[in-house]
C-alpha positions in Angstrom: -10.3 7.9 -9.8 -9.1 4.4 -10.7 -7.8 2.0 -8.1 -4.3 2.4 -9.5 -4.6 6.2 -9.2 -5.8 5.8 -5.7 -2.9 3.5 -4.8 -0.4 5.9 -6.4 -2.0 8.8 -4.5 -1.6 6.9 -1.2 2.1 6.1 -2.0 2.8 9.8 -2.7 1.3 11.0 0.6 3.8 12.9 2.9 2.7 11.0 6.0 1.5 7.4 5.7 -0.8 5.8 8.3 -2.0 2.3 9.2 -5.3 3.2 7.4 -3.3 4.0 4.3 -1.5 0.6 4.5 -4.9 -1.2 4.9 -6.4 0.6 2.0 -3.4 0.0 -0.2 -3.5 -3.7 0.6 -7.2 -3.8 -0.1 -6.7 -2.2 -3.5 -4.1 -4.9 -4.4 -6.7 -7.6 -3.7 -9.4 -5.8 -5.8 -7.4 -5.7 -9.0 -8.1 -8.2 -11.7 -6.5 -6.9 -14.9 -3.0 -8.3 -15.6 -1.6 -4.9 -16.5 -3.0 -3.3 -13.4 -1.7 -6.1 -11.2 1.8 -5.6 -12.7 1.7 -1.8 -12.3 0.4 -2.2 -8.7 3.3 -4.6 -7.9 5.7 -1.7 -8.9 3.8 0.6 -6.5 3.9 -2.0 -3.8 7.7 -2.1 -4.0 7.8 1.6 -3.3 5.2 1.2 -0.5 7.3 -1.5 1.1 10.3 0.9 1.3 8.0 3.3 3.3 6.8 0.7 5.9 9.4 1.9 8.5 7.7 5.3 8.5 4.4 3.7 9.7 6.2 1.4 12.1 7.9 4.4 13.7 4.5 5.9 14.5 3.0 2.6 15.6 6.0 1.4 17.5 6.4 -1.9 15.6 5.3 -3.8 12.5 2.3 -5.4 14.1 0.0 -3.6 11.6 1.3 -5.8 8.7 -1.2 -8.4 7.8 -0.2 -11.9 7.0 -1.3 -13.3 3.6 -4.5 -15.3 4.0 
C-alpha cells in the first residue's frame, strides 16, 4: 500500500481517532513527489472537515499539532 492509499484509507474510516490524525499528519510529512503532495493536500481538506468528529471524542482540539 502506498502512503497515499493509506491516507485515503484513514480518511474513509467510519470512526476517526487521534492516532489516525497523527498517522495522517506523518504521511503528509513523508511525501516528496510533487503529484503526491498535491493529491495529499486534497485529502487533507477532507480530513480537516472531519476534525470535529475527533474533537468530540477528545473533548477539545488539543490533539492538533502546531507546525514545527
